C-alpha positions in Angstrom: 0.0 0.0 0.0 1.3 3.5 -0.9 2.5 5.6 2.0 1.4 9.2 1.6 4.0 11.1 3.5 3.8 14.4 5.3 6.8 16.6 6.0 9.3 14.8 8.3 7.6 11.4 8.0 9.6 8.4 6.9 8.9 5.0 5.4 11.1 1.8 4.9 12.3 0.8 1.4 12.2 -2.9 0.7 13.6 -2.6 -2.9 17.0 -1.6 -4.0 16.2 -0.4 -7.5 13.8 2.5 -7.5 12.5 5.3 -9.5 11.8 8.8 -8.1 9.0 10.4 -10.2 8.4 14.1 -10.1 5.4 16.0 -11.5 5.3 19.8 -11.5 3.2 22.3 -13.3 6.2 24.1 -14.9 9.7 23.1 -16.1 12.0 22.5 -13.2 15.5 21.2 -12.7 15.8 17.9 -10.9 19.0 16.6 -9.3 20.3 14.7 -6.3 23.2 15.0 -3.9 25.1 12.2 -2.1 25.9 12.8 1.5 27.8 11.1 4.3 26.4 10.2 7.7 26.2 13.9 8.7 24.6 14.7 5.3 27.6 16.7 4.1 28.6 16.7 0.4 32.3 16.0 -0.1 32.6 17.7 -3.5 30.9 18.6 -6.7 31.5 15.0 -7.9 28.8 14.0 -5.2 26.1 16.0 -7.0 24.0 14.6 -10.0 22.6 17.4 -12.1 21.7 18.1 -15.8 25.4 18.8 -16.6 26.6 15.6 -14.9 23.5 13.4 -14.7 25.1 10.1 -13.8 26.7 8.9 -10.5 27.2 5.4 -9.2 23.7 4.1 -8.6 22.0 7.3 -9.6 20.9 9.0 -12.8 18.9 12.2 -13.1 17.3 14.1 -15.9 19.4 16.0 -18.4 17.2 19.1 -18.8 14.5 21.1 -17.2 11.0 19.6 -17.6 7.7 19.4 -15.8 8.0 15.7 -15.4 11.1 13.7 -14.3 12.1 10.2 -13.6 15.2 9.7 -11.5 16.8 6.2 -11.4 18.3 4.9 -8.1 20.1 1.7 -7.4 20.7 1.6 -3.6 22.9 -1.6 -3.9 25.3 0.3 -6.2 25.8 3.2 -3.7 29.3 3.6 -2.4 29.8 2.7 1.3 30.6 6.3 2.2 27.1 7.4 1.0 24.5 7.4 3.7 22.0 10.0 2.3 20.6 10.7 -1.1 18.8 14.1 -1.2 16.4 14.7 -4.1 16.4 18.4 -5.0 14.2 20.5 -7.3 14.8 24.0 -8.5 13.3 26.6 -10.8 15.6 27.5 -13.7 17.1 31.0 -13.6 18.2 33.1 -16.5 15.2 32.1 -18.6 11.6 33.2 -18.8 9.4 31.6 -16.3 8.3 31.6 -12.6 11.0 32.4 -10.0 9.4 31.0 -6.9 7.5 27.8 -6.1 4.6 29.7 -4.6 3.7 30.8 -8.1 3.5 27.3 -9.6 1.5 24.2 -9.1 2.4 22.1 -6.0 5.2 19.6 -6.9 4.4 15.9 -6.4 7.2 13.4 -5.8 6.8 9.6 -5.6 9.2 6.7 -5.0 8.2 3.6 -7.1 9.5 0.2 -8.0 10.6 -0.5 -11.5 7.3 -2.1 -12.1 5.6 1.2 -11.4 4.3 0.2 -8.0 4.3 3.2 -5.8 6.1 2.9 -2.4 5.7 6.4 -1.0 4.6 9.7 -2.2 4.9 13.3 -1.0 3.1 16.5 -2.1 5.4 19.4 -1.3 3.1 22.1 0.2 3.9 25.3 2.0 6.4 26.7 -0.5 6.2 30.5 -1.2 9.4 32.5 -2.0 11.6 29.5 -2.3 13.2 28.7 -5.7 14.9 25.4 -4.7 13.8 22.7 -2.4 15.1 19.4 -1.0 12.1 17.2 -1.7 13.0 13.7 -0.4 15.8 12.1 1.4 16.8 8.4 1.0 18.9 7.5 4.0 20.7 4.4 5.4 20.2 3.2 8.9 21.8 -0.1 10.0 22.2 -1.4 6.5 18.5 -0.6 5.7 17.2 2.2 3.6 14.3 4.5 4.3 12.7 7.5 2.6 11.9 10.7 4.5 9.7 13.6 3.3 11.8 16.8 3.7 10.3 19.8 1.8 13.0 22.2 2.9 13.0 25.2 0.7 15.6 27.9 -0.1 14.8 31.4 -1.2 18.4 31.7 -2.4 18.0 28.8 -4.8 20.5 26.1 -5.5 23.4 28.1 -4.1 21.9 28.3 -0.6 20.8 24.7 -0.8 24.4 23.5 -1.6 25.8 25.8 1.0 23.5 24.4 3.6 24.8 20.9 2.7 28.4 21.9 3.3 29.6 22.2 -0.3 32.5 24.8 -0.6 31.9 25.3 -4.4 28.1 25.9 -3.9 27.8 29.2 -5.9 30.0 27.9 -8.7 28.1 24.7 -9.1 24.7 26.4 -8.9 25.8 28.8 -11.6 27.0 26.0 -13.8 23.7 24.1 -13.4 21.6 27.1 -14.3 23.8 27.9 -17.3 23.7 24.3 -18.5 19.9 24.4 -18.3 19.5 27.8 -19.9 21.8 27.1 -22.8 20.6 23.5 -23.4 24.1 22.1 -22.9 23.0 18.8 -21.6 21.1 17.4 -24.5 21.5 14.0 -26.0 19.9 12.1 -28.8 17.2 9.7 -27.4 16.8 6.3 -28.8 13.7 6.0 -31.0 10.8 4.3 -29.1 9.9 0.8 -30.1 6.9 0.6 -32.4 3.9 -1.5 -31.6 0.7 -2.2 -33.5 -1.4 -3.7 -30.8 -4.0 -2.0 -28.6 -2.7 0.6 -26.2 -4.1 1.7 -22.9 -5.4 5.2 -22.5 -3.1 5.5 -19.5 -0.1 5.6 -21.7 1.9 8.8 -21.6 4.8 8.3 -24.0 4.6 10.5 -27.1 1.6 9.4 -29.1 0.9 10.2 -32.7 -1.6 12.6 -34.0 -3.9 12.8 -37.0 -1.1 12.0 -39.4 -1.1 8.4 -38.2 -4.7 7.3 -38.5 -6.2 10.6 -37.4 -7.9 13.0 -39.7 -4.8 13.6 -41.7 -4.7 10.0 -43.0 -4.6 10.3 -46.7 -7.8 9.8 -48.7 -8.6 7.0 -51.0 -6.6 8.6 -53.8 -3.5 8.4 -51.8 -4.1 4.9 -50.4 -2.5 5.3 -47.1 -4.2 3.1 -44.5 -4.9 4.7 -41.1 -3.0 3.5 -38.1 -4.2 3.2 -34.6 -2.4 6.1 -33.1 -4.7 8.9 -31.8 -4.1 10.0 -28.1 -6.7 11.0 -25.7 -6.5 10.2 -22.0 -9.6 8.7 -20.5 -9.8 5.4 -18.8 -11.7 3.4 -21.3 -9.7 1.4 -23.9 -10.2 2.3 -27.6 -8.0 2.7 -30.6 -8.8 4.8 -33.7 -9.2 2.5 -36.6 -10.5 -0.2 -34.3 -14.0 -0.5 -32.8 -14.3 1.6 -29.7 -16.5 0.6 -26.8 -18.1 4.0 -26.7 -17.6 7.5 -28.2 -14.6 8.5 -26.2 -11.2 10.1 -26.0 -8.6 7.5 -27.2 -5.0 6.9 -26.6 -2.3 5.3 -28.6 1.5 5.6 -28.6 4.4 4.6 -30.8 6.2 3.5 -27.7 5.8 0.9 -25.0 3.3 1.7 -22.3 5.3 3.5 -19.6 2.8 2.2 -17.1 5.0 -0.9 -17.3 8.4 0.7 -17.0 11.5 -1.4 -17.6 14.9 -1.1 -16.0 17.3 1.3 -17.6 19.5 -0.4 -20.2 23.3 0.1 -19.6 24.7 2.8 -21.8 21.3 4.1 -22.9 19.3 7.1 -21.7 16.5 6.8 -19.2 13.0 7.6 -20.3 12.0 10.6 -18.3 8.4 10.8 -19.5 5.8 10.8 -16.8 4.6 7.3 -15.9 0.8 8.1 -15.9 0.2 5.3 -13.5 -3.2 4.6 -11.9 -1.6 4.8 -8.5 -0.1 8.2 -9.0 -1.4 11.4 -7.6 -4.5 12.4 -9.5 -4.0 15.1 -12.2 -4.9 18.6 -11.3 -8.6 19.0 -11.2 -10.0 20.5 -14.3 -12.0 23.7 -14.1 -15.6 23.3 -13.0 -18.4 24.4 -15.2 -21.2 26.6 -13.9 -24.2 24.5 -12.9 -26.5 23.8 -15.9 -30.2 24.9 -15.9 -32.7 22.0 -15.6 -33.1 20.3 -18.9 -30.1 22.2 -20.4 -26.7 20.7 -21.3 -23.7 21.6 -19.0 -21.8 24.8 -19.9 -18.6 23.9 -21.7 -15.3 24.6 -19.9 -11.8 24.8 -21.5 -9.6 22.0 -20.2 -12.2 19.7 -18.8 -10.6 16.6 -20.3 -8.3 14.2 -18.6 -4.6 15.2 -18.4 -1.6 16.0 -16.3 -1.3 19.6 -17.4 -3.6 22.2 -19.0 -1.9 21.8 -22.4 -2.6 18.0 -22.2 -6.2 18.5 -21.1 -6.8 21.0 -23.9 -5.2 18.6 -26.4 -7.4 15.8 -25.3 -10.4 18.0 -25.3 -9.8 19.0 -28.9 -9.5 15.4 -30.0 -12.6 14.6 -28.1 -14.4 17.3 -30.1 -13.1 15.9 -33.3 -14.3 12.4 -32.4 -17.7 13.7 -31.2 -18.2 15.6 -34.5 -17.2 12.6 -36.5 -19.6 10.3 -34.7 -22.6 12.6 -34.5 -22.3 13.3 -38.2 -22.0 9.6 -39.0 -25.2 9.0 -37.0 -27.0 11.8 -38.9 -25.9 10.4 -42.3 -26.9 6.9 -41.2 -30.3 8.1 -40.2 -30.9 9.9 -43.5 -29.8 6.8 -45.4 -32.2 4.7 -43.4 -35.0 7.1 -44.0 -34.4 7.1 -47.7 -34.1 3.3 -47.9 -37.3 2.9 -45.9 -39.2 5.3 -48.2 -37.9 3.5 -51.3 -39.1 0.2 -49.8 -42.5 1.5 -49.0 -42.9 3.1 -52.4 -41.8 -0.1 -54.1 -44.5 -2.0 -52.1 -47.1 0.6 -53.3 -46.1 0.3 -56.9 -45.9 -3.5 -56.8 -49.7 -3.7 -56.2 -51.6 -2.8 -59.4 -54.7 -1.9 -57.3 -52.8 0.9 -55.6 -51.1 2.4 -58.6 -54.0 4.5 -59.5 -56.6 6.4 -57.5 -56.4 8.0 -54.2 -55.1 5.0 -52.3 -51.7 5.1 -54.2 -51.3 8.8 -53.7 -52.1 8.5 -50.0 -49.5 5.8 -49.6 -46.9 7.8 -51.4 -47.7 10.9 -49.3 -47.5 8.8 -46.1 -44.1 7.4 -47.1 -42.7 10.8 -47.9 -44.1 12.3 -44.7 -42.5 9.5 -42.6 -39.2 10.1 -44.5 -39.4 13.8 -43.7 -40.1 13.1 -40.1 -37.1 10.8 -39.7 -34.8 13.2 -41.4 -36.1 16.1 -39.3 -35.5 14.1 -36.1 -32.0 13.2 -37.2 -31.3 16.8 -38.1 -32.6 18.0 -34.8 -30.3 15.6 -33.0 -27.3 16.8 -35.1 -28.1 20.4 -34.6 -28.3 19.9 -30.8 -24.9 18.2 -30.8 -23.5 20.9 -33.2 -24.7 23.7 -30.9 -23.0 22.1 -27.9 -19.8 21.5 -29.9 -19.8 25.1 -31.2 -20.2 26.4 -27.7 -17.3 24.3 -26.6 -15.2 25.4 -29.5 -15.9 29.1 -28.6 -14.6 28.4 -25.1 -11.7 26.2 -26.1 -10.2 28.2 -29.0 -9.3 31.3 -27.0 -7.7 29.2 -24.2 -5.4 27.3 -26.5 -1.6 27.7 -26.0 0.5 29.1 -28.9 1.4 25.7 -30.3 -2.3 24.9 -30.7 -3.6 28.4 -31.6 -4.4 30.0 -34.9 -2.2 32.8 -36.0 -4.9 35.4 -35.2 -5.2 34.2 -31.6 -4.2 36.9 -29.1 -1.9 34.4 -27.3 0.8 35.2 -29.9 0.9 38.8 -28.8 2.4 37.6 -25.5 4.6 35.0 -27.1 7.8 34.0 -25.4 10.2 31.3 -26.5 9.2 28.1 -24.6 11.4 26.1 -22.3 9.7 22.7 -23.1 8.6 21.0 -26.3 4.8 21.0 -26.4 2.7 17.8 -26.8 1.5 18.8 -30.3 1.4 21.5 -32.9 -1.5 22.8 -35.0 -1.3 22.2 -38.7 -4.6 23.6 -39.7 -8.4 23.2 -39.2 -10.9 20.5 -40.2 -14.6 20.7 -40.8 -17.4 18.7 -42.4 -20.1 19.8 -44.9 -22.9 19.5 -42.4 -21.1 21.9 -40.0 -19.1 24.2 -42.2 -18.9 26.9 -39.5 -17.5 24.5 -36.9 -13.7 24.2 -37.2 -11.8 21.6 -35.2 -8.0 22.3 -34.7 -5.9 19.7 -36.4 -3.3 18.8 -33.8 -0.3 16.6 -34.6 1.9 15.1 -31.9 5.6 16.2 -31.6 8.1 15.2 -32.6 6.7 14.6 -36.1 6.5 11.0 -37.1 6.0 11.7 -40.8 7.2 14.3 -43.2 4.9 16.9 -44.7 4.1 17.4 -48.4 2.6 20.8 -49.3 0.8 20.0 -52.6 1.4 22.8 -55.1 -0.5 21.1 -57.9 -3.7 22.4 -59.4 -5.5 19.4 -58.0 -4.9 20.7 -54.5 -8.0 23.0 -54.6 -11.3 21.8 -53.4 -13.0 21.9 -56.8 -9.9 21.8 -59.0 -10.7 25.3 -60.2 -7.6 27.0 -58.9 -5.9 27.1 -62.3 -3.2 29.8 -61.8 -0.2 27.5 -61.2 2.1 30.4 -60.3 -0.1 31.7 -57.6 -0.7 28.2 -56.2 3.1 27.6 -56.0 3.6 30.9 -54.2 0.7 30.1 -51.8 2.1 26.6 -51.2 5.5 28.0 -50.3 3.9 30.6 -48.0 2.1 27.7 -46.3 5.3 25.8 -45.8 7.0 28.9 -44.3 4.0 29.3 -41.9 4.4 25.7 -40.8 8.1 26.0 -40.4 7.7 29.3 -38.4 5.3 27.6 -36.0 7.6 24.7 -35.4 10.5 27.1 -34.7 8.3 29.0 -32.3 7.1 26.1 -30.3 10.5 24.4 -29.7 12.9 25.7 -27.0 15.9 27.7 -28.1 18.4 25.6 -30.0 16.1 22.6 -30.2 14.9 23.0 -33.8 16.9 23.8 -36.9 15.6 24.6 -40.4 17.3 24.1 -43.7 15.9 25.1 -47.1 16.6 23.8 -50.6 15.3 26.2 -53.3 17.2 25.0 -56.4 16.0 27.7 -58.8 15.3 30.4 -56.2 11.6 30.5 -57.0 10.6 30.6 -53.3 12.8 33.6 -52.4 9.8 35.9 -51.8 7.9 33.5 -49.6 11.1 32.7 -47.7 11.7 36.4 -46.7 10.5 36.1 -43.1 12.8 33.1 -42.4 15.8 34.7 -44.2 15.5 38.2 -42.9 15.1 37.2 -39.3 18.1 34.9 -39.5 16.4 31.8 -38.1 17.6 29.5 -40.9 20.7 27.3 -40.3 22.2 28.7 -43.5 20.9 30.7 -46.6 18.6 28.6 -48.9 20.6 26.2 -51.0 20.4 26.9 -54.7 21.6 25.0 -57.7 22.6 21.3 -58.0 25.7 21.9 -55.8 23.7 23.4 -53.0 21.2 20.5 -53.2 24.0 17.9 -53.0 25.7 19.7 -50.1 22.6 19.9 -47.9 21.5 16.4 -48.6 24.9 15.0 -48.0 25.2 16.7 -44.6 21.7 15.6 -43.4 22.2 12.0 -44.7 25.5 11.9 -42.8 23.7 13.1 -39.7 21.1 10.4 -39.9 23.9 7.8 -40.3 25.8 9.0 -37.3 22.8 9.2 -35.0 21.7 5.7 -36.1 25.1 4.3 -35.4 25.2 5.9 -32.0 21.7 4.8 -31.0 22.2 1.2 -32.3 25.5 1.0 -30.5 23.9 2.0 -27.2 25.9 5.2 -26.9 23.7 8.1 -27.9 25.9 10.6 -26.0 29.1 9.7 -27.8 28.4 11.9 -30.9 31.2 14.1 -32.1 31.9 17.3 -30.2 29.8 20.2 -31.5 27.3 17.9 -33.0 23.9 19.6 -33.4 21.4 17.3 -31.6 18.4 19.5 -32.3 15.5 18.4 -34.4 16.2 19.2 -38.1 13.6 20.2 -40.7 14.5 20.3 -44.4 12.2 22.3 -46.7 12.5 21.3 -50.3 10.9 23.7 -52.9 10.0 22.9 -56.5 10.9 19.2 -56.3 12.2 17.5 -58.6 13.9 20.6 -60.2 17.7 20.4 -59.4 17.5 16.7 -58.3 19.5 14.0 -60.0 19.1 10.3 -59.3 21.5 10.3 -56.3 19.7 13.3 -54.8 16.3 11.6 -55.2 17.6 8.5 -53.4 19.0 10.6 -50.6 15.7 12.3 -50.3 13.9 9.0 -50.0 16.4 7.9 -47.4 15.7 11.0 -45.3 12.0 10.5 -45.6 12.2 6.9 -44.5 14.9 7.0 -41.8 15.1 10.6 -40.8 12.0 11.1 -38.5 13.2 8.4 -36.0 16.5 10.3 -35.4 15.2 13.8 -35.6 15.4 14.7 -39.3 12.1 15.8 -40.9 11.1 16.6 -44.4 8.8 19.2 -45.8 8.3 19.1 -49.5 6.6 21.7 -51.6 5.9 20.0 -54.9 3.4 19.0 -57.6 3.2 15.2 -57.7 2.4 15.3 -61.4 5.7 17.0 -62.2 7.6 14.2 -60.5 5.8 11.6 -62.7 8.9 11.3 -64.9 10.6 9.3 -62.2 7.8 6.7 -62.5 6.9 4.5 -59.6 10.3 5.2 -58.0 8.8 8.1 -56.0 5.5 6.4 -55.0 6.9 5.2 -51.6 8.1 8.8 -51.0 4.7 10.3 -51.5 3.0 7.7 -49.4 5.4 8.3 -46.5 4.5 12.0 -46.3 1.4 13.6 -44.9 -0.2 15.6 -47.7 -1.4 19.1 -46.8 -2.7 21.7 -49.2 -2.3 25.5 -49.4 -6.1 25.9 -50.2 -9.1 24.1 -48.6 -9.4 20.5 -49.8 -11.4 17.5 -48.6 -8.7 14.8 -49.1 -8.4 13.8 -45.4 -10.3 10.9 -43.8 -10.9 10.0 -40.1 -10.1 6.5 -38.8 -13.5 5.8 -37.3 -16.1 6.3 -40.0 -14.1 7.5 -43.0 -15.6 10.9 -43.4 -14.0 13.1 -46.0 -12.9 16.1 -43.9 -12.1 19.5 -45.4 -8.7 20.7 -44.4 -7.9 24.4 -44.2 -4.3 25.5 -43.9 -3.2 27.8 -41.1 -2.5 30.9 -43.1 -1.4 34.1 -41.5 -4.1 36.8 -41.7 -3.5 39.3 -44.5 -1.5 42.3 -43.4 -0.5 40.7 -40.0 3.0 41.0 -38.8 2.7 38.2 -36.2 5.0 35.8 -38.2 7.8 38.4 -38.3 7.4 39.3 -34.7 7.5 35.7 -33.5 10.5 34.8 -35.7 12.3 37.9 -34.4 11.9 36.7 -30.8 13.1 33.2 -31.9 16.2 34.8 -33.6 16.9 37.0 -30.5 16.8 34.0 -28.2 19.1 32.1 -30.6 21.6 35.0 -30.6 21.7 35.0 -26.8 21.9 31.2 -26.8 25.0 31.2 -29.0 
């Protein structure tokens, strides 16, 4: 049974290999110190922190995050170590809260490797403190116990280390804060194992969004089968693409369910994602809706879905709205089809009897059949309108509350934009709607990091009715759409965590690329000509090879000095112009192997123009998620197969939001370097 500790209380530990799991409402630094019998630290080598995350029997997170998992092996502790103090601190030198009193109460739990919770502690009573000793594991007569500490320090890590007797307290605290602020302790994680079976909704490892079986699954013309990978977060199993037990929020991941954690593999990084176990502390309570009037539906509230943070709850709520709209529309269409088939059957019966073909009896039968049809259709439409009214009201509440990564470019949240410290769960790639509810737009959210490349279709067939015939304008609009997507990705990643390259062989995209070029957020000027294409592709191909070798060799931290471990995005304009056979093969290689090791592809191309390569490029197109620069109904959901109309996230005419956001990204990068 889990021991819920209060400050000063202790509890015995019967297992040697443990995990310490931390959940906070904001990015924090997690570390640990080793102490002797008096609790004193003998030197900086007795402190595990993001810049030096591994000590004998101990490994901590390498970066600031809202969720942490620290690995502890008590049997591997040196004999001189009698205390292990788990410390938490708010990062300094970056935008964000500076005292624990301004953030959600941190929660710390000690668990076994099977996820079973041994003891937990909610750290209450913090106000001005910016660092805190959360827990202490201590040895008494060859047995280990855990004690809830909750000792805070207004002076931050420097005061904490000084209190524990470390002479170099201020230097070490400054080094930790600088490492966190500059992102110096990053490594390339091993790609998660892929599974095709059912996943529990309690899973919390990165799940995939609409591009993998969600609304962005390609339509019949593209023949890309949906996959069961749409995350939600309730407690009832269900997988998109498979029958669900009820209309519900669903969860699926591309990784093993962290509710069943495994021991850390030697030489490999520890998975620090939050375990999302049933025995964990409950997620923060969602906002409560005002009481509904008798006979009226409850008033919608932003963030009332299940989740461990507001962003996760909003993400789950948006996906729930998408599924609700898909199912209520399917019910309406099914009811209309039933009404029509019933009317046809009744009319056939009337016409099959010669006595009823003429005279008032036949007319009366036909009128009765038509009246029954109209009644059934009206009933179905009334039910649909009722659901649409509720979903519209929910959308009007949710849309203004969305964070920048999920918000439209015209959302006021961008006016207060600051470069984030954490990678968000997902990013918005546009809006979706159905013909029966053209005014109700559902945000199209895709999980990060991207699992598939993007293809911005610049062909004339990309318009909804095929009437967009000006190929020059469509190419320009396609490139502007690609720039908007790239700008959003740059904006939602922490400083130094996302790099963009551009291949523009003929320079035809120069005008659309102005916001990226002028602000200086690109890794290098757009590559032009055959030589530029070859150079960029060779460097990114080599990067994929190096990371693959490091990951497969179990040494993801052994990459060459100065190696850029950030996510890489390659924008390719006007493909296949400027591409020879070697370049085409390299591009296919990046599309297939790149996403697993952080190299992503965004192509701006007309598929018909690449037809000269024949079937060689068919696998490339199928591996990419097709998006359009104009509204198009080429997307299908995984539940009932509706043809959803996709609308790209274009910047409002005359708005300077793109330039303003990119300017902040560039300024943060300049400071970072």
